[in-house]
DSSP file (Angstrom, degrees, kcal/mol; ACC not computed):
  #  RESIDUE AA STRUCTURE BP1 BP2  ACC     N-H-->O    O-->H-N    N-H-->O    O-->H-N    TCO  KAPPA ALPHA  PHI   PSI    X-CA   Y-CA   Z-CA
    1    1 A M              0   0    0      0, 0.0     2,-0.3     0, 0.0     0, 0.0   0.000 360.0 360.0 360.0 127.1  -25.6   21.3   -2.6
    2    2 A Q        -     0   0    0      1,-0.0     2,-0.4     2,-0.0     0, 0.0  -0.585 360.0-152.0 -80.2 136.1  -24.0   20.2    0.7
    3    3 A R        -     0   0    0     -2,-0.3     2,-0.4     0, 0.0    -1,-0.0  -0.880   6.4-157.6-110.3 140.7  -22.1   22.9    2.5
    4    4 A F        -     0   0    0     -2,-0.4     2,-0.1     4,-0.0     3,-0.0  -0.901  10.9-133.4-117.2 145.5  -19.2   22.3    4.8
    5    5 A T     >  -     0   0    0     -2,-0.4     4,-2.3     1,-0.1     5,-0.2  -0.455  32.9-105.6 -84.6 167.1  -17.9   24.4    7.6
    6    6 A I  H  > S+     0   0    0      1,-0.2     4,-2.5     2,-0.2     5,-0.2   0.898 124.0  52.9 -58.5 -41.3  -14.1   25.0    8.0
    7    7 A D  H  > S+     0   0    0      2,-0.2     4,-2.3     1,-0.2    -1,-0.2   0.896 107.2  51.6 -62.7 -40.2  -14.1   22.6   11.0
    8    8 A D  H  > S+     0   0    0      1,-0.2     4,-2.4     2,-0.2    -2,-0.2   0.931 112.0  46.5 -61.1 -45.8  -15.8   19.9    8.8
    9    9 A L  H  X S+     0   0    0     -4,-2.3     4,-2.4     1,-0.2    -2,-0.2   0.877 111.2  51.3 -65.4 -38.5  -13.2   20.4    6.1
   10   10 A Q  H  X S+     0   0    0     -4,-2.5     4,-2.3     2,-0.2    -1,-0.2   0.893 110.4  49.0 -66.3 -39.2  -10.3   20.3    8.6
   11   11 A R  H  X S+     0   0    0     -4,-2.3     4,-2.5     2,-0.2    -2,-0.2   0.912 111.8  49.2 -65.3 -42.4  -11.6   17.1   10.1
   12   12 A R  H  X S+     0   0    0     -4,-2.4     4,-2.3     2,-0.2    -2,-0.2   0.903 111.5  49.5 -62.6 -40.7  -11.9   15.5    6.7
   13   13 A R  H  X S+     0   0    0     -4,-2.4     4,-2.5     2,-0.2    -2,-0.2   0.913 110.1  50.6 -65.1 -42.2   -8.4   16.6    5.8
   14   14 A Q  H  X S+     0   0    0     -4,-2.3     4,-2.4     2,-0.2    -2,-0.2   0.922 111.8  47.5 -61.7 -44.7   -7.1   15.2    9.1
   15   15 A R  H  X S+     0   0    0     -4,-2.5     4,-2.5     1,-0.2    -1,-0.2   0.885 111.4  51.5 -63.0 -38.8   -8.8   11.8    8.4
   16   16 A A  H  X S+     0   0    0     -4,-2.3     4,-2.2     2,-0.2    57,-0.8   0.891 110.9  47.6 -66.4 -39.8   -7.5   11.8    4.8
   17   17 A L  H  X S+     0   0    0     -4,-2.5     4,-2.4     2,-0.2    -2,-0.2   0.906 112.6  48.7 -67.4 -41.1   -3.9   12.4    6.0
   18   18 A M  H  X S+     0   0    0     -4,-2.4     4,-2.0     2,-0.2    -2,-0.2   0.910 112.0  49.1 -64.5 -41.3   -4.2    9.7    8.7
   19   19 A G  H  X S+     0   0    0     -4,-2.5     4,-2.1    52,-0.3    -2,-0.2   0.891 111.3  49.7 -64.5 -39.2   -5.6    7.3    6.1
   20   20 A A  H  X S+     0   0    0     -4,-2.2     4,-2.2     2,-0.2    -2,-0.2   0.893 108.6  52.5 -66.8 -39.4   -2.8    8.1    3.7
   21   21 A A  H  X S+     0   0    0     -4,-2.4     4,-1.8     1,-0.2    -2,-0.2   0.904 110.3  48.3 -62.8 -40.0   -0.2    7.6    6.4
   22   22 A Q  H  X S+     0   0    0     -4,-2.0     4,-1.8     1,-0.2    -2,-0.2   0.889 109.8  52.6 -66.5 -38.9   -1.7    4.1    7.1
   23   23 A A  H  X S+     0   0    0     -4,-2.1     4,-2.2     1,-0.2    -2,-0.2   0.879 107.1  52.5 -63.1 -38.3   -1.6    3.3    3.4
   24   24 A I  H  < S+     0   0    0     -4,-2.2    -1,-0.2     1,-0.2    -2,-0.2   0.903 107.7  51.3 -64.4 -41.2    2.1    4.3    3.2
   25   25 A L  H  < S+     0   0    0     -4,-1.8     3,-0.4     1,-0.2    -1,-0.2   0.876 115.1  42.7 -63.2 -36.4    2.9    1.9    6.1
   26   26 A K  H  < S+     0   0    0     -4,-1.8    -2,-0.2     1,-0.2    -1,-0.2   0.794 128.3  26.6 -79.2 -30.0    1.1   -0.9    4.4
   27   27 A Q     X  +     0   0    0     -4,-2.2     4,-2.2    -5,-0.2    -1,-0.2  -0.416  67.0 153.6-135.5  58.2    2.4   -0.3    0.9
   28   28 A R  H  > S+     0   0    0     -3,-0.4     4,-2.4     1,-0.2     5,-0.2   0.887  75.6  50.8 -56.7 -45.6    5.7    1.5    1.2
   29   29 A S  H  > S+     0   0    0      1,-0.2     4,-2.2     2,-0.2    -1,-0.2   0.884 110.2  49.8 -65.6 -37.3    7.1    0.2   -2.1
   30   30 A T  H  > S+     0   0    0      2,-0.2     4,-2.5     1,-0.2    -1,-0.2   0.915 110.5  51.2 -65.3 -41.7    4.0    1.4   -4.0
   31   31 A Y  H  X S+     0   0    0     -4,-2.2     4,-2.6     2,-0.2    -2,-0.2   0.909 109.9  48.3 -62.0 -43.7    4.3    4.8   -2.4
   32   32 A L  H  X S+     0   0    0     -4,-2.4     4,-2.3     2,-0.2    -1,-0.2   0.903 112.1  49.4 -64.8 -40.0    7.9    5.1   -3.4
   33   33 A E  H  X S+     0   0    0     -4,-2.2     4,-2.3     2,-0.2    -2,-0.2   0.901 110.6  51.6 -63.0 -40.8    7.1    4.1   -7.0
   34   34 A L  H  X S+     0   0    0     -4,-2.5     4,-2.5     2,-0.2     5,-0.2   0.933 110.3  47.4 -61.1 -48.2    4.3    6.6   -7.0
   35   35 A K  H  X S+     0   0    0     -4,-2.6     4,-2.4     1,-0.2    -2,-0.2   0.913 112.1  50.5 -60.4 -42.6    6.5    9.5   -5.8
   36   36 A K  H  X S+     0   0    0     -4,-2.3     4,-2.2     1,-0.2    -1,-0.2   0.908 111.6  47.2 -63.9 -42.4    9.2    8.6   -8.3
   37   37 A L  H  X S+     0   0    0     -4,-2.3     4,-2.6     2,-0.2    -2,-0.2   0.908 111.6  50.3 -66.8 -42.7    6.6    8.5  -11.2
   38   38 A V  H  X S+     0   0    0     -4,-2.5     4,-2.5     1,-0.2    -2,-0.2   0.921 111.1  49.6 -61.1 -43.6    5.1   11.9  -10.2
   39   39 A H  H  X S+     0   0    0     -4,-2.4     4,-1.6    -5,-0.2    -2,-0.2   0.923 111.4  48.7 -61.3 -44.6    8.5   13.4  -10.0
   40   40 A A  H  X S+     0   0    0     -4,-2.2     4,-1.4     2,-0.2    -2,-0.2   0.903 112.1  48.8 -63.1 -41.2    9.4   12.1  -13.5
   41   41 A I  H  < S+     0   0    0     -4,-2.6     3,-0.3     1,-0.2    -2,-0.2   0.932 115.4  43.7 -64.2 -45.2    6.1   13.4  -14.9
   42   42 A N  H  < S+     0   0    0     -4,-2.5    -1,-0.2     1,-0.2    -2,-0.2   0.709 117.6  45.4 -74.9 -19.5    6.6   16.8  -13.4
   43   43 A S  H  < S+     0   0    0     -4,-1.6    -1,-0.2    -5,-0.2    -2,-0.2   0.625 111.9  46.8 -98.0 -16.1   10.3   17.1  -14.3
   44   44 A N  S  < S-     0   0    0     -4,-1.4     2,-0.1    -3,-0.3    -1,-0.0  -0.889  86.1 -99.4-129.7 153.9   10.2   15.9  -17.9
   45   45 A P        -     0   0    0      0, 0.0     2,-0.5     0, 0.0    -2,-0.1  -0.411  35.1-145.1 -65.7 150.8    8.3   16.5  -21.1
   46   46 A L        -     0   0    0     -2,-0.1     2,-0.1    -4,-0.0     5,-0.1  -0.977  11.3-130.1-122.9 119.9    5.6   13.8  -21.8
   47   47 A D    >>  -     0   0    0     -2,-0.5     3,-1.6     1,-0.1     4,-0.6  -0.407  18.5-125.1 -65.9 141.4    4.9   12.8  -25.4
   48   48 A V  G >4 S+     0   0    0      1,-0.3     3,-1.2     2,-0.2     4,-0.5   0.863 111.5  59.8 -56.3 -36.8    1.2   12.8  -26.2
   49   49 A A  G 34 S+     0   0    0      1,-0.3     4,-0.3     2,-0.1    -1,-0.3   0.746 106.5  47.7 -64.9 -22.0    1.5    9.2  -27.4
   50   50 A D  G <> S+     0   0    0     -3,-1.6     4,-2.3     1,-0.1     5,-0.3   0.498  86.7  92.0 -95.0  -5.9    2.7    8.3  -23.9
   51   51 A Y  H <X S+     0   0    0     -3,-1.2     4,-3.4    -4,-0.6     5,-0.3   0.946  83.9  47.7 -55.9 -55.3   -0.1   10.1  -22.0
   52   52 A Y  H  > S+     0   0    0     -4,-0.5     4,-2.7     1,-0.2     5,-0.2   0.918 115.7  42.5 -57.8 -49.7   -2.6    7.3  -21.8
   53   53 A T  H  > S+     0   0    0     -4,-0.3     4,-2.1     2,-0.2    -1,-0.2   0.894 117.3  47.6 -66.4 -38.5   -0.2    4.6  -20.5
   54   54 A T  H  X S+     0   0    0     -4,-2.3     4,-2.5     2,-0.2    -2,-0.2   0.941 114.9  44.9 -66.7 -47.3    1.5    7.0  -18.1
   55   55 A A  H  X S+     0   0    0     -4,-3.4     4,-2.7    -5,-0.3    -2,-0.2   0.885 113.6  49.9 -65.4 -38.6   -1.8    8.3  -16.7
   56   56 A A  H  X S+     0   0    0     -4,-2.7     4,-2.2    -5,-0.3    -1,-0.2   0.892 111.3  49.6 -66.1 -38.8   -3.2    4.8  -16.4
   57   57 A R  H  X S+     0   0    0     -4,-2.1     4,-2.0    -5,-0.2    -2,-0.2   0.926 113.3  45.7 -65.1 -44.9   -0.1    3.6  -14.6
   58   58 A L  H  X S+     0   0    0     -4,-2.5     4,-2.4     1,-0.2    -2,-0.2   0.915 112.1  52.1 -64.2 -42.4   -0.2    6.5  -12.2
   59   59 A G  H  X S+     0   0    0     -4,-2.7     4,-2.5     1,-0.2    -2,-0.2   0.886 108.1  51.6 -59.7 -39.6   -4.0    6.0  -11.7
   60   60 A A  H  X S+     0   0    0     -4,-2.2     4,-2.4     2,-0.2    -1,-0.2   0.896 109.8  49.0 -65.9 -39.9   -3.3    2.3  -10.9
   61   61 A L  H  X S+     0   0    0     -4,-2.0     4,-2.2     2,-0.2    -2,-0.2   0.921 112.5  48.1 -63.1 -43.7   -0.7    3.2   -8.3
   62   62 A L  H  X S+     0   0    0     -4,-2.4     4,-1.5     2,-0.2    -2,-0.2   0.889 111.4  50.0 -64.8 -40.3   -3.0    5.8   -6.7
   63   63 A T  H  X S+     0   0    0     -4,-2.5     4,-0.9     2,-0.2    -1,-0.2   0.916 109.8  51.0 -63.4 -43.4   -5.9    3.3   -6.6
   64   64 A R  H >< S+     0   0    0     -4,-2.4     3,-0.6     1,-0.2    -2,-0.2   0.897 109.2  51.5 -60.4 -40.4   -3.6    0.7   -5.0
   65   65 A M  H 3< S+     0   0    0     -4,-2.2    -1,-0.2     1,-0.2    -2,-0.2   0.811 110.9  47.8 -67.9 -28.9   -2.6    3.3   -2.4
   66   66 A S  H >< S+     0   0    0     -4,-1.5     3,-1.2     8,-0.2     2,-0.2   0.576  87.3 107.8 -89.1  -8.4   -6.3    4.0   -1.6
   67   67 A T  T << S+     0   0    0     -4,-0.9     3,-0.1    -3,-0.6    -3,-0.0  -0.503  84.0  16.0 -72.1 133.0   -7.3    0.4   -1.3
   68   68 A G  T 3  S+     0   0    0      1,-0.2     2,-0.4    -2,-0.2    -1,-0.2   0.354 104.6  97.7  89.8  -7.2   -8.0   -0.8    2.2
   69   69 A S    <   -     0   0    0     -3,-1.2    -1,-0.2     1,-0.1     3,-0.2  -0.937  66.2-144.2-115.3 140.0   -8.3    2.7    3.7
   70   70 A S  S    S+     0   0    0     -2,-0.4     2,-0.3     1,-0.3    -1,-0.1   0.828  87.1  10.3 -71.6 -30.8  -11.7    4.3    4.2
   71   71 A E  S    S+     0   0    0    -56,-0.2     2,-0.3   -55,-0.1    -1,-0.3  -0.927  71.9 151.9-154.3 122.6  -10.4    7.8    3.3
   72   72 A T    >>  -     0   0    0     -2,-0.3     3,-0.5    -3,-0.2     4,-0.5  -0.933  52.6-115.3-141.6 166.5   -7.1    9.0    1.9
   73   73 A I  H 3> S+     0   0    0    -57,-0.8     4,-0.9    -2,-0.3     3,-0.1   0.661 110.4  69.4 -73.5 -14.5   -5.7   11.8   -0.2
   74   74 A F  H 3> S+     0   0    0    -58,-0.2     4,-2.3     1,-0.2    -1,-0.2   0.767  84.2  68.3 -75.9 -25.6   -5.0    9.2   -2.9
   75   75 A Q  H <> S+     0   0    0     -3,-0.5     4,-1.7     2,-0.2     5,-0.2   0.925  97.9  49.4 -62.7 -47.0   -8.7    8.5   -3.8
   76   76 A Y  H  X S+     0   0    0     -4,-0.5     4,-2.1     1,-0.2    -1,-0.2   0.944 114.5  44.7 -57.4 -48.9   -9.4   11.9   -5.3
   77   77 A F  H  X S+     0   0    0     -4,-0.9     4,-1.8     1,-0.2     5,-0.5   0.845 106.2  60.2 -69.1 -32.5   -6.3   11.8   -7.5
   78   78 A A  H  X S+     0   0    0     -4,-2.3     4,-1.3     1,-0.2    -1,-0.2   0.915 112.0  40.4 -59.5 -41.2   -7.0    8.2   -8.6
   79   79 A D  H  < S+     0   0    0     -4,-1.7     7,-1.7    -3,-0.2     8,-0.2   0.876 119.1  44.7 -72.6 -39.1  -10.3    9.3  -10.0
   80   80 A H  H  < S+     0   0    0     -4,-2.1     8,-0.6    -5,-0.2    -2,-0.2   0.570 119.7  37.9 -88.9 -10.5   -9.1   12.6  -11.5
   81   81 A I  H  < S+     0   0    0     -4,-1.8    -3,-0.2     6,-0.2    -2,-0.2   0.794  91.0  89.6-105.1 -42.0   -5.9   11.3  -13.1
   82   82 A D    ><> -     0   0    0     -4,-1.3     5,-2.5    -5,-0.5     3,-1.8  -0.402  63.9-152.0 -64.1 120.1   -6.7    7.9  -14.4
   83   83 A P  T 3 5S+     0   0    0      0, 0.0    -1,-0.2     0, 0.0   -27,-0.1   0.681  94.9  65.3 -68.6 -15.2   -8.1    8.2  -18.0
   84   84 A R  T 3 5S+     0   0    0    -32,-0.1    -2,-0.1     2,-0.1    -5,-0.1   0.585 113.6  32.3 -80.4  -9.2  -10.2    5.1  -17.5
   85   85 A K  T < 5S-     0   0    0     -3,-1.8    -5,-0.1    -7,-0.1    -6,-0.1   0.409 135.2 -50.9-109.8-111.3  -12.1    7.1  -14.9
   86   86 A C  T   5S+     0   0    0     -7,-1.7     2,-0.1    -4,-0.1    -6,-0.1   0.227  89.5 129.9-118.5  16.5  -12.6   10.8  -15.4
   87   87 A G      < -     0   0    0     -5,-2.5     2,-0.4    -8,-0.2    -6,-0.2  -0.458  38.5-162.5 -70.8 141.8   -9.0   11.9  -16.0
   88   88 A E    >>  -     0   0    0     -8,-0.6     3,-1.0    -2,-0.1     4,-0.7  -0.953  26.0-128.3-127.1 146.6   -8.4   14.1  -19.0
   89   89 A A  H >> S+     0   0    0     -2,-0.4     3,-0.9     1,-0.3     4,-0.5   0.858 107.4  60.6 -58.9 -38.2   -5.2   14.9  -20.9
   90   90 A V  H 34 S+     0   0    0      1,-0.2    -1,-0.3     2,-0.1     4,-0.2   0.777 112.9  37.3 -63.8 -25.9   -5.8   18.6  -20.7
   91   91 A N  H <> S+     0   0    0     -3,-1.0     4,-2.8     1,-0.1    -1,-0.2   0.444  89.9  97.7-102.4  -3.4   -5.8   18.4  -16.8
   92   92 A F  H <X S+     0   0    0     -3,-0.9     4,-2.4    -4,-0.7     5,-0.2   0.910  83.9  44.3 -58.8 -50.2   -3.0   15.8  -16.4
   93   93 A R  H  X S+     0   0    0     -4,-0.5     4,-2.2     1,-0.2    -1,-0.2   0.899 115.4  48.8 -63.9 -40.6   -0.1   18.1  -15.8
   94   94 A V  H  > S+     0   0    0     -4,-0.2     4,-2.5     2,-0.2    -1,-0.2   0.921 112.0  48.6 -65.1 -44.3   -2.0   20.3  -13.4
   95   95 A E  H  X S+     0   0    0     -4,-2.8     4,-2.7     1,-0.2    -2,-0.2   0.888 111.0  51.1 -62.8 -39.1   -3.3   17.3  -11.4
   96   96 A C  H  X S+     0   0    0     -4,-2.4     4,-2.2    -5,-0.2    -1,-0.2   0.882 110.6  48.0 -67.8 -38.0    0.2   15.8  -11.2
   97   97 A R  H  X S+     0   0    0     -4,-2.2     4,-2.1     2,-0.2    -2,-0.2   0.909 112.7  48.7 -67.1 -40.9    1.6   19.1   -9.9
   98   98 A D  H  X S+     0   0    0     -4,-2.5     4,-2.4     2,-0.2    -2,-0.2   0.920 110.2  51.9 -64.1 -42.5   -1.2   19.3   -7.4
   99   99 A L  H  X S+     0   0    0     -4,-2.7     4,-2.6     1,-0.2    -2,-0.2   0.912 107.4  52.8 -59.6 -42.0   -0.5   15.7   -6.4
  100  100 A D  H  X S+     0   0    0     -4,-2.2     4,-2.1     1,-0.2    -1,-0.2   0.915 109.5  48.6 -59.9 -43.4    3.1   16.5   -5.9
  101  101 A E  H  X S+     0   0    0     -4,-2.1     4,-2.3     1,-0.2    -1,-0.2   0.894 111.3  50.3 -63.4 -39.5    2.2   19.4   -3.6
  102  102 A Q  H  X S+     0   0    0     -4,-2.4     4,-2.4     2,-0.2    -2,-0.2   0.875 108.9  51.5 -66.4 -38.1   -0.2   17.1   -1.6
  103  103 A L  H  X S+     0   0    0     -4,-2.6     4,-2.5     2,-0.2    -2,-0.2   0.894 109.9  49.8 -65.8 -39.1    2.6   14.5   -1.2
  104  104 A K  H  X S+     0   0    0     -4,-2.1     4,-2.3     2,-0.2    -2,-0.2   0.913 111.5  48.1 -64.4 -42.5    4.9   17.2    0.1
  105  105 A A  H  X S+     0   0    0     -4,-2.3     4,-2.5     2,-0.2    -2,-0.2   0.886 110.6  52.4 -65.1 -38.3    2.2   18.3    2.6
  106  106 A L  H  X S+     0   0    0     -4,-2.4     4,-2.5     2,-0.2    -2,-0.2   0.928 109.6  48.5 -62.9 -45.3    1.7   14.7    3.6
  107  107 A E  H  X S+     0   0    0     -4,-2.5     4,-2.2     1,-0.2    -2,-0.2   0.912 112.0  49.2 -62.2 -41.7    5.4   14.2    4.3
  108  108 A Q  H  X S+     0   0    0     -4,-2.3     4,-2.3     2,-0.2    -1,-0.2   0.906 110.9  50.0 -63.6 -41.0    5.5   17.4    6.3
  109  109 A W  H  X S+     0   0    0     -4,-2.5     4,-2.5     2,-0.2    -2,-0.2   0.908 109.6  51.3 -62.7 -42.4    2.4   16.3    8.3
  110  110 A R  H  X S+     0   0    0     -4,-2.5     4,-2.2     2,-0.2     6,-0.4   0.896 109.2  50.7 -63.0 -40.2    4.1   12.9    9.0
  111  111 A V  H  X>S+     0   0    0     -4,-2.2     4,-1.8     1,-0.2     5,-0.5   0.935 112.7  46.0 -62.0 -46.4    7.2   14.6   10.2
  112  112 A Q  H  <5S+     0   0    0     -4,-2.3    -2,-0.2     1,-0.2    -1,-0.2   0.875 115.0  47.3 -65.5 -37.1    5.2   16.8   12.6
  113  113 A Q  H  <5S+     0   0    0     -4,-2.5    -1,-0.2     1,-0.2    -2,-0.2   0.869 130.0  18.8 -71.7 -37.2    3.1   13.9   13.8
  114  114 A H  H  <5S-     0   0    0     -4,-2.2    -2,-0.2    -5,-0.2    -1,-0.2   0.321  96.3-121.1-120.6   5.6    5.9   11.5   14.5
  115  115 A R  T  <5 +     0   0    0     -4,-1.8    -4,-0.2    -5,-0.2    -3,-0.2   0.905  50.9 176.8  51.1  43.6    9.0   13.7   14.6
  116  116 A L      < -     0   0    0     -5,-0.5     2,-0.4    -6,-0.4    -1,-0.1  -0.420  16.5-157.3 -75.6 152.7   10.4   11.7   11.8
  117  117 A R        -     0   0    0     -2,-0.1     2,-0.5    -3,-0.1    -1,-0.0  -0.982  17.6-121.5-130.2 145.0   13.8   12.6   10.2
  118  118 A R        -     0   0    0     -2,-0.4     2,-0.5     2,-0.0    -7,-0.0  -0.732  24.9-159.9 -86.6 129.7   15.1   11.8    6.8
  119  119 A V              0   0    0     -2,-0.5    -2,-0.0     1,-0.1     0, 0.0  -0.946 360.0 360.0-111.9 128.0   18.3    9.8    6.9
  120  120 A K              0   0    0     -2,-0.5    -1,-0.1     0, 0.0    -2,-0.0   0.394 360.0 360.0-104.8 360.0   20.4    9.8    3.7
């Protein structure tokens, strides 16, 4: 079992955030669709019959966001949410909530890095 130091983990996190920021710049519309779907999943009940198609759609968006980048936060979730990979229904809601928290942290990081402001 490989062990990582705190510094190793922080460097990996930084690279994953930078990769995710680059992916957002390249695929803005996919990112917005991803955020919208995650919000809908976390805000509304999901019928069991709709689980597979919803999870597969979310997994496809996450895979698209991770394409072309060597390391992003989207790769982990693409594997753990998509039922065609190793995603399971029992973990779907928890993974989606965790993804939402990661997206919020990513947005906060982007604001801090670039002094971005949201304009409504």
